[in-house]
RODO-2510 file (C-alpha; in nm, 4 decimals, decimal comma):
residues 318
     n   res          X          Y          Z
     1     x    -0,6455    -1,8213    -0,4660
     2     x    -0,3645    -1,7361    -0,2265
     3     x    -0,4724    -1,6815     0,1331
     4     x    -0,3266    -1,4061     0,3514
     5     x    -0,0667    -1,4887     0,6159
     6     x    -0,0721    -1,2675     0,9256
     7     x     0,2892    -1,2178     1,0357
     8     x     0,3563    -1,0655     1,3771
     9     x     0,7166    -0,9531     1,4362
    10     x     0,8705    -0,7992     1,7486
    11     x     1,2054    -0,6303     1,8041
    12     x     1,4278    -0,3757     1,6323
    13     x     1,3992    -0,3004     1,2617
    14     x     1,7058    -0,5186     1,2023
    15     x     1,5486    -0,8018     1,4041
    16     x     1,2258    -0,7794     1,2045
    17     x     1,4135    -0,7839     0,8730
    18     x     1,6216    -1,0816     0,9834
    19     x     1,3186    -1,2822     1,0971
    20     x     1,1225    -1,1917     0,7839
    21     x     1,4119    -1,2938     0,5588
    22     x     1,4495    -1,6302     0,7309
    23     x     1,0752    -1,6912     0,6976
    24     x     1,0866    -1,6088     0,3260
    25     x     1,3611    -1,8669     0,2773
    26     x     1,1070    -2,1296     0,3881
    27     x     0,8314    -2,0048     0,1551
    28     x     0,8051    -2,1571    -0,1916
    29     x     0,5658    -1,8795    -0,2976
    30     x     0,8085    -1,6037    -0,2008
    31     x     1,1050    -1,7815    -0,3552
    32     x     0,9212    -1,8244    -0,6855
    33     x     0,8007    -1,4635    -0,6880
    34     x     1,1405    -1,3139    -0,6044
    35     x     1,3183    -1,5371    -0,8531
    36     x     1,0849    -1,4152    -1,1254
    37     x     1,1511    -1,0529    -1,0319
    38     x     1,5266    -1,0959    -1,0403
    39     x     1,5151    -1,2732    -1,3772
    40     x     1,2630    -1,0546    -1,5582
    41     x     1,3207    -0,7034    -1,4264
    42     x     1,6122    -0,4827    -1,5171
    43     x     1,7395    -0,3842    -1,1721
    44     x     2,0296    -0,1528    -1,2486
    45     x     1,9845     0,1098    -0,9794
    46     x     2,2671     0,2923    -0,8090
    47     x     2,2834     0,1295    -0,4644
    48     x     2,4657     0,4265    -0,3102
    49     x     2,1833     0,6528    -0,4277
    50     x     1,9216     0,4185    -0,2766
    51     x     2,0992     0,4225     0,0597
    52     x     2,1473     0,7971     0,0632
    53     x     1,7836     0,8657    -0,0304
    54     x     1,6511     0,6315     0,2384
    55     x     1,8821     0,7939     0,4953
    56     x     1,7152     1,1262     0,4207
    57     x     1,3537     1,0119     0,4281
    58     x     1,3346     0,6950     0,6442
    59     x     1,6612     0,5616     0,7919
    60     x     1,4822     0,2861     0,9871
    61     x     1,4149     0,1070     0,6588
    62     x     1,7891     0,0727     0,6012
    63     x     1,8193    -0,1160     0,9307
    64     x     1,5348    -0,3441     0,8256
    65     x     1,6951    -0,4007     0,4847
    66     x     2,0219    -0,4950     0,6544
    67     x     1,8408    -0,7594     0,8576
    68     x     1,6464    -0,8790     0,5529
    69     x     1,9705    -0,9110     0,3558
    70     x     2,1207    -1,1274     0,6308
    71     x     1,8088    -1,3412     0,6658
    72     x     1,7865    -1,4046     0,2910
    73     x     2,1635    -1,4424     0,2446
    74     x     2,1498    -1,1834    -0,0337
    75     x     2,4229    -0,9425    -0,1293
    76     x     2,3727    -0,5841    -0,0135
    77     x     2,3339    -0,4789    -0,3767
    78     x     2,0555    -0,7311    -0,4471
    79     x     1,8705    -0,6436    -0,1258
    80     x     1,8789    -0,2698    -0,1945
    81     x     1,7812    -0,3048    -0,5597
    82     x     1,4969    -0,5504    -0,5015
    83     x     1,3489    -0,4186    -0,1756
    84     x     1,4675    -0,0565    -0,1470
    85     x     1,1758     0,0669    -0,3573
    86     x     1,3726     0,3348    -0,5411
    87     x     1,4155     0,3745    -0,9191
    88     x     1,2341     0,0464    -0,9893
    89     x     0,9905    -0,0698    -1,2595
    90     x     0,6283     0,0177    -1,1737
    91     x     0,3550    -0,2448    -1,1295
    92     x     0,0156    -0,1304    -1,2609
    93     x    -0,2253    -0,2211    -0,9786
    94     x    -0,5953    -0,1570    -0,9309
    95     x    -0,7345    -0,0331    -0,5995
    96     x    -1,0614     0,1069    -0,4649
    97     x    -1,1101     0,2882    -0,1324
    98     x    -1,3966     0,4507     0,0533
    99     x    -1,3113     0,6794     0,3455
   100     x    -1,5118     0,8592     0,6138
   101     x    -1,4159     1,0283     0,9406
   102     x    -1,4686     0,6915     1,1148
   103     x    -1,3243     0,4270     0,8831
   104     x    -1,1236     0,3426     0,5722
   105     x    -1,2295     0,0476     0,3484
   106     x    -1,0284    -0,0787     0,0540
   107     x    -0,9995    -0,3466    -0,2165
   108     x    -0,6662    -0,4327    -0,3750
   109     x    -0,6782    -0,5756    -0,7292
   110     x    -0,3870    -0,7410    -0,9105
   111     x    -0,2487    -1,0899    -0,9835
   112     x    -0,1925    -1,3612    -0,7196
   113     x     0,1344    -1,4426    -0,8998
   114     x     0,2823    -1,1081    -0,7899
   115     x     0,1374    -1,0747    -0,4417
   116     x     0,3080    -1,1209    -0,1077
   117     x    -0,0127    -1,2424     0,0527
   118     x     0,1149    -1,1187     0,3900
   119     x    -0,0366    -0,8834     0,6440
   120     x     0,2638    -0,7709     0,8460
   121     x     0,2524    -0,6430     1,2039
   122     x     0,5734    -0,4869     1,3379
   123     x     0,6017    -0,4128     1,7103
   124     x     0,9228    -0,2265     1,7890
   125     x     0,8462    -0,0948     2,1383
   126     x     0,5447    -0,0785     2,3688
   127     x     0,2692     0,1147     2,1890
   128     x     0,4905     0,1481     1,8794
   129     x     0,3599    -0,0595     1,5911
   130     x     0,2655    -0,0547     1,2265
   131     x     0,0565    -0,3014     1,0293
   132     x    -0,0386    -0,3502     0,6672
   133     x    -0,0491    -0,5624     0,3550
   134     x     0,3041    -0,5971     0,2222
   135     x     0,4516    -0,5637    -0,1246
   136     x     0,8063    -0,6827    -0,1925
   137     x     0,8378    -0,7507     0,1824
   138     x     0,9327    -0,3991     0,2983
   139     x     0,6706    -0,1964     0,1095
   140     x     0,3035    -0,1625     0,2033
   141     x     0,0015    -0,1603    -0,0255
   142     x    -0,1978    -0,0163     0,2633
   143     x    -0,1560     0,0068     0,6390
   144     x    -0,2055     0,1813     0,9718
   145     x     0,0324     0,2861     1,2491
   146     x    -0,0059     0,3147     1,6280
   147     x    -0,1040     0,6819     1,5903
   148     x    -0,4053     0,5772     1,3829
   149     x    -0,2686     0,7163     1,0563
   150     x    -0,3886     0,5063     0,7635
   151     x    -0,2553     0,5159     0,4072
   152     x    -0,3069     0,3193     0,0843
   153     x    -0,1911     0,3453    -0,2764
   154     x    -0,3844     0,3619    -0,6044
   155     x    -0,1923     0,3356    -0,9317
   156     x    -0,2889     0,6040    -1,1872
   157     x    -0,0321     0,6244    -1,4684
   158     x     0,3228     0,5284    -1,5597
   159     x     0,3728     0,7480    -1,8682
   160     x     0,5893     1,0045    -1,6881
   161     x     0,8033     0,7549    -1,4985
   162     x     1,1051     0,9225    -1,3370
   163     x     1,3628     0,8320    -1,0764
   164     x     1,1929     0,8182    -0,7360
   165     x     1,0164     0,5915    -0,4867
   166     x     0,7591     0,3337    -0,5946
   167     x     0,4126     0,3607    -0,4395
   168     x     0,4404     0,0820    -0,1815
   169     x     0,7640     0,2262    -0,0426
   170     x     0,5995     0,5686    -0,0193
   171     x     0,3111     0,4193     0,1827
   172     x     0,5610     0,2534     0,4169
   173     x     0,7604     0,5743     0,4651
   174     x     0,4417     0,7681     0,5446
   175     x     0,3414     0,5098     0,8072
   176     x     0,6884     0,5181     0,9630
   177     x     0,7338     0,8940     0,9706
   178     x     0,3913     1,0548     1,0213
   179     x     0,1197     1,0757     1,2869
   180     x    -0,1631     1,2623     1,1141
   181     x    -0,3082     1,3279     0,7698
   182     x    -0,1581     1,6783     0,7697
   183     x     0,1916     1,5461     0,8454
   184     x     0,1489     1,2854     0,5713
   185     x     0,0442     1,5484     0,3166
   186     x     0,3504     1,7587     0,4004
   187     x     0,5843     1,4608     0,3615
   188     x     0,4203     1,3439     0,0383
   189     x     0,4943     1,6844    -0,1128
   190     x     0,8652     1,6336    -0,0408
   191     x     0,9105     1,2721    -0,1527
   192     x     1,0404     1,1936    -0,5039
   193     x     0,7548     1,0208    -0,6903
   194     x     0,8462     0,7708    -0,9621
   195     x     0,4984     0,7528    -1,1169
   196     x     0,1447     0,8877    -1,0851
   197     x    -0,0461     0,7540    -0,7836
   198     x    -0,3257     0,8479    -0,5496
   199     x    -0,2513     0,8100    -0,1787
   200     x    -0,5691     0,7801     0,0283
   201     x    -0,5332     0,8884     0,3920
   202     x    -0,7248     0,8878     0,7208
   203     x    -0,6346     0,9421     1,0850
   204     x    -0,7659     0,8997     1,4386
   205     x    -0,8931     1,2569     1,4544
   206     x    -1,1477     1,2158     1,1753
   207     x    -0,9347     1,3779     0,9048
   208     x    -0,9190     1,2224     0,5595
   209     x    -0,7839     1,3221     0,2183
   210     x    -0,6451     1,1919    -0,1102
   211     x    -0,3036     1,3101    -0,2233
   212     x    -0,2752     1,3100    -0,6038
   213     x     0,0892     1,2725    -0,7066
   214     x     0,2679     1,2693    -1,0399
   215     x     0,6452     1,3092    -1,0895
   216     x     0,5735     1,6627    -1,2151
   217     x     0,2883     1,7972    -1,0047
   218     x     0,0812     1,7152    -0,6939
   219     x    -0,2521     1,8177    -0,5464
   220     x    -0,4720     1,7412    -0,2464
   221     x    -0,8347     1,6290    -0,2838
   222     x    -1,0775     1,6668     0,0097
   223     x    -1,4511     1,6277     0,0657
   224     x    -1,6654     1,6959     0,3749
   225     x    -1,8601     1,3726     0,4355
   226     x    -1,6644     1,0959     0,2605
   227     x    -1,4101     1,0312    -0,0125
   228     x    -1,3956     0,7682    -0,2844
   229     x    -1,0612     0,6885    -0,4430
   230     x    -0,9845     0,4754    -0,7502
   231     x    -0,7192     0,4599    -1,0250
   232     x    -0,7623     0,8103    -1,1620
   233     x    -0,7084     1,1685    -1,0490
   234     x    -1,0343     1,3532    -0,9786
   235     x    -0,9314     1,7181    -0,9429
   236     x    -0,9245     1,9450    -1,2504
   237     x    -0,5594     2,0299    -1,1833
   238     x    -0,4486     1,6664    -1,2220
   239     x    -0,6886     1,5067    -1,4727
   240     x    -0,4488     1,5591    -1,7657
   241     x    -0,2192     1,2983    -1,6034
   242     x    -0,4807     1,0210    -1,6194
   243     x    -0,4603     0,7321    -1,8625
   244     x    -0,6826     0,7577    -2,1701
   245     x    -0,9026     0,4676    -2,0542
   246     x    -1,0481     0,5246    -1,7068
   247     x    -1,3727     0,3362    -1,7714
   248     x    -1,3264     0,0905    -1,4831
   249     x    -1,2481     0,3754    -1,2429
   250     x    -1,5588     0,5658    -1,3494
   251     x    -1,7715     0,2539    -1,2978
   252     x    -1,6361     0,2104    -0,9463
   253     x    -1,6858     0,5790    -0,8655
   254     x    -2,0512     0,5497    -0,9634
   255     x    -2,0966     0,2424    -0,7431
   256     x    -1,9220     0,4150    -0,4512
   257     x    -2,1518     0,7162    -0,4819
   258     x    -2,4386     0,4918    -0,3714
   259     x    -2,2418     0,3789    -0,0645
   260     x    -2,1696     0,7417     0,0180
   261     x    -2,5406     0,8213     0,0255
   262     x    -2,6299     0,5202     0,2431
   263     x    -2,4012     0,6044     0,5404
   264     x    -2,3539     0,2368     0,6311
   265     x    -2,1359     0,1194     0,9244
   266     x    -1,7903    -0,0168     0,8522
   267     x    -1,8810    -0,3863     0,8737
   268     x    -2,1560    -0,3500     0,6121
   269     x    -1,9309    -0,1531     0,3769
   270     x    -1,6505    -0,4065     0,4260
   271     x    -1,8847    -0,6961     0,3449
   272     x    -2,0101    -0,5126     0,0350
   273     x    -1,6521    -0,4576    -0,0872
   274     x    -1,5610    -0,8250    -0,0318
   275     x    -1,8802    -0,9681    -0,1873
   276     x    -1,7892    -1,1260    -0,5216
   277     x    -2,1134    -0,9874    -0,6666
   278     x    -2,0130    -0,6321    -0,5741
   279     x    -1,9372    -0,3866    -0,8585
   280     x    -1,6010    -0,3091    -0,6906
   281     x    -1,4944    -0,6773    -0,6721
   282     x    -1,3055    -0,8037    -0,9784
   283     x    -1,2146    -1,1558    -1,0904
   284     x    -0,9972    -1,1002    -1,3992
   285     x    -0,6893    -1,2499    -1,2334
   286     x    -0,5353    -1,3630    -1,5636
   287     x    -0,5134    -1,0000    -1,6769
   288     x    -0,3822    -0,8639    -1,3450
   289     x    -0,7171    -0,7274    -1,2291
   290     x    -0,8628    -0,9560    -0,9640
   291     x    -0,9454    -0,8634    -0,6045
   292     x    -0,6832    -1,0087    -0,3698
   293     x    -0,7913    -0,8582    -0,0390
   294     x    -1,0463    -0,6370     0,1274
   295     x    -0,9218    -0,4456     0,4294
   296     x    -1,0880    -0,1965     0,6632
   297     x    -0,9006     0,0212     0,9100
   298     x    -1,0804     0,1857     1,2031
   299     x    -0,8213     0,4315     1,3393
   300     x    -1,0177     0,5452     1,6469
   301     x    -1,0439     0,1845     1,7683
   302     x    -0,7052     0,0500     1,6481
   303     x    -0,9047    -0,2165     1,4643
   304     x    -0,8554    -0,3927     1,1305
   305     x    -1,0877    -0,6173     0,9291
   306     x    -0,9077    -0,8273     0,6679
   307     x    -1,0702    -1,0606     0,4159
   308     x    -0,9223    -1,2802     0,1436
   309     x    -1,1599    -1,3682    -0,1448
   310     x    -1,4180    -1,6222    -0,0299
   311     x    -1,3228    -1,5995     0,3398
   312     x    -1,4870    -1,4467     0,6440
   313     x    -1,3380    -1,1240     0,7847
   314     x    -1,0422    -1,1623     1,0204
   315     x    -1,0633    -0,9027     1,2997
   316     x    -0,7382    -0,7678     1,4455
   317     x    -0,7428    -0,5303     1,7433
   318     x    -0,4330    -0,3581     1,8862
***
């Protein structure tokens, strides 16, 4: 099982991209993964459209992509198509989150063959940072920023795939551009969504929500005490966009209902998520459904707990 590298970058967005690209050139895992993407995926996007869309929603990412391109010695076209996160094929990932006003706990389930295995910290100025588990270098599967805003993705369906941002790029844009759950909800309504995803959210002020997004329609799901989020839409307005088979999601929702009733502290919930005997921990790695990390974000304390399968939690405090 691939362990998780904690990468801590400082400097401008260009500097971070440059350093990250140079590091990737020394990584056999990254080189193998990216080579497979370039060979097996049809990346025929319009690079001018990618640049123009990023300029509208998150121009800092263009600076980072420029540095990444230089560090990798890629062409601008290859860098934009592979890492820009726009109009790309969708990866069908499994994810489970449990959120309260105090913490956000999450498992990410997929294949170790298509997994960055990197928890990236970016420090651009004093008290200006983001952190999170990366996908395709620039994207984030989940993360938190210096304002305490936390966001993670949950794949739901790919049947209505349209031109738009992939989920991990959307998470990254939210972390770059927003300070609170309310700001994130407003931005998520404006972004072009390529496929159906849940975006689970929490902030430093005790707010939490799940934004249900399809390319056609969106909705916001809230509860008073806690929220559980899996790979299906829960509100009546959005259930017609779910896949036909949501059995695994229903199983996890039932297990999470017991956690909701117990009101356990974050460390206990984190340990339950990362326990291989837990009903929310999966080991079907050959079929792209194995737990690759457990992460807990505590926005009020700027604290993160991160666990790879079989390891002890790694505590990171900002």
